[in-house]
N, C-alpha and C positions, 0 to 999 in steps of 0.2 A: 539507361539510368537506373540506379538502385534506389527503390522506394523504401522508406523506413518500415520495418517489420512491426505490425500491430500486435502479433501474438507469437508465442514460441511454442514448439512441441515441448511437452513437459520434460524437464531436465532432472536428472538425479543430482544429489547434493554435490557429488565430486565435480561433475560437469559445470554446475553453477559456480562453485568456489574457483574453479579454474578460470572461468570467464571473468569473475570479479578481479581475480589477480591480474589477468591480462588487461583489463581496463584501467588498472592502476589504483583500485581500491584496496587499502592495506588493512582495514578493519571493518567487520560486518556487525551491524546491530539491526534487529527488527524481527521478522518472522524467524522462529527458532528452527535451526537446521539440525539434522541428525549429526552423529559423530563421525560419519563416514568422510574420511579426508585423504584416502589413500592416493589419489591422483597428485596430491601436492607433495608426497613423500616417496612414493614407489614408482620407479621408472615403467614398469610393465603396466601399472594402472594409469599412469600419466599418458603413455602412448595409446592405450585402449580408449581413454576418454577423448583425446584429440581425434582418433579415428572416427568415433561416434559423432562427435561434433562436426566433423568434415561431412560425414554422410548426411546429417540433418541439415547441411547448409549454413551452419551457425559460424563456422570458421572458413577461412580460405588461405591458400598458400601464396606468398608473395616473396620471391627470391630466397626460397628454401626457408622461409619463417612463417609460422602460423599466426594469423591475425584474425580478430573478430571481423566477420563479413560485414561489408559496408551497410547492408540493410538493418543489421542489428546494433550498429554502434551507437545511435541515438539512445537506444534503450539502456545500454550499459554506461553510456556517458551521464545520463540522468542519475543512475544510481551512484556513480562516482562523485559527481558534483553537488548532489543534495546535501543540504546543511540541516534539513529537518525531514522527519517522516511523520505520517499520520497513521497510527494503528487503529483499525476499525474492528469492532466486535458487534455481533448482532444477536438478539435474544433468541431468534429462531434457529440459531446453529450454535449450540453451547460448545465452548473450547475452540471455536474457529477464529482465527485472526487473519486479517489482510493487512499488509503493509503497503502504503502509498508513498512514494519518494518523489518529491517535487522539486524541479529546477528548471528555470527558463521558460516557464509556462507549459512544461511537459510533465507528465506523471508516469512513472514506471511502477506498476502494481506487482507485488510478490505474494503468492499464496501457496500454501501447502497443497502438494498434489493429493488426489483422492484415492490413489490406489495403495501404495505400500507405506506411505508416511515418511519416506526418504526421498521424496521428490518436491520440486517447486515448479510452479507455473507462473509465467511472466506475461505482462502486456503492457503496451505503451499507448498513452492516450493524451490528447490535448486536455488542458484543465477543464474546459467546458464540457467535453466528452465524458471526463471523469465524473463530474457533478451530474450530468445527465444519467449516467449508468447507476450511480447511487440511488437516485431517485426511482428509476425503473425496477431496481433490485429490492426496493423496500427498506434501504438504509435511512432514507430521509422521509419525513411525514409528507402526506398529500396536503391539500388545503385544509388548514385548521379552522375550527369554529372559534370566534372570538367572543369573550364573555360580554354580557350586558353590564351596564354600570351597576357595581356593587355585587356582581355575581363572582363567586369564588369557586375554584376547582375543588372538588370533593371526591372521596373514594380512594381506593388502593391504587398504588402506582404500578404500571405495566410497561416495562422496559421495551423500546423499539431498538435502539442502537447506542453504542458509546464510541467516542472518538478520543484518542489521546494524541497530542501534539508533543513530539519529542525531538530533542537536539541530536545531532549526529556529529561524531560517531559514538559519543558516550551514552546516548539513550536517556538523558536527563528529562524528566517530565516538566514541560512548560506550562500547559494547561489542558484541561479535559472538557469534553462536551458530551452530555447525556440527554438523549431524547426519549421521553416516555409519555405515555397517556395517563391521564388522571381524570376520571369521569368522562365528561364530554369533550374534554380539551387535550391538546397536545402541548406538553410542557418542555422547557429546556432547562438544564442545570449546568452552569459553567464553574468550574472549579480551577483555582490557580493559588499557589503559595499557601495552601491551607485554608482559603476561604472560598465560599461558593455562593452563588446566587441562583435563585429559581424564578422563572417567569413563564408567562405564556409564549409559546413558539408561534409567532405570527408567520403567515405565508412568506417564504423567502429567507427568513432568519438564519436557518441552518446552512442553506446554500451560501449565503453572504459570509457567515463565519468561516466556513471551510474554504471558500475562495480566498479569503484573506490569509488563512493559515498556509495554503499552498503557495501563495505569492511570497511567503516568508516575511510578512510584515508583523510587527509585535503588536 
């Protein structure tokens, strides 16, 4: 039995684009890729990418035809079927973006590789695993202090993380969520259609919002 792969060895852009095409995804939006696209236009580069993917166990041969290996199909099926993605930024890593693509209760994460800048790293998670990892990694706040009656947050704002819910494949911004500290309290700012609201981020608020987004509800 082939179990779904949870993680992939880092792929270069050509390998990733080749697998996206093989999965039936015609248009990519999200984590920015380099301009490296030789495997889609040059026969030698195409064959080299296929050979490398076969060595990594990401593709397999069936009746003289290359296919995405069974263990990795859920990962790329989620990318293909997702109608929304959540782009994640964190204040502790300026310029870093993580793309989470949600479909059918599963999430495929796409991140830029840490070596050359022309690589991507993918992982597949259930939605609850994804939320749990966001908490462990510091993207979501811990237990927030709640104000007493009449107590207001004061002081400078200190960002923790930002989330953008975007439609696919066009990348249109649907709404955004910003989590930040202000004085003793953790706050949330939700923006949509040019309007924003700010409020105390009570325990579980951010998790519930992102779970709803990942489920594709409006």
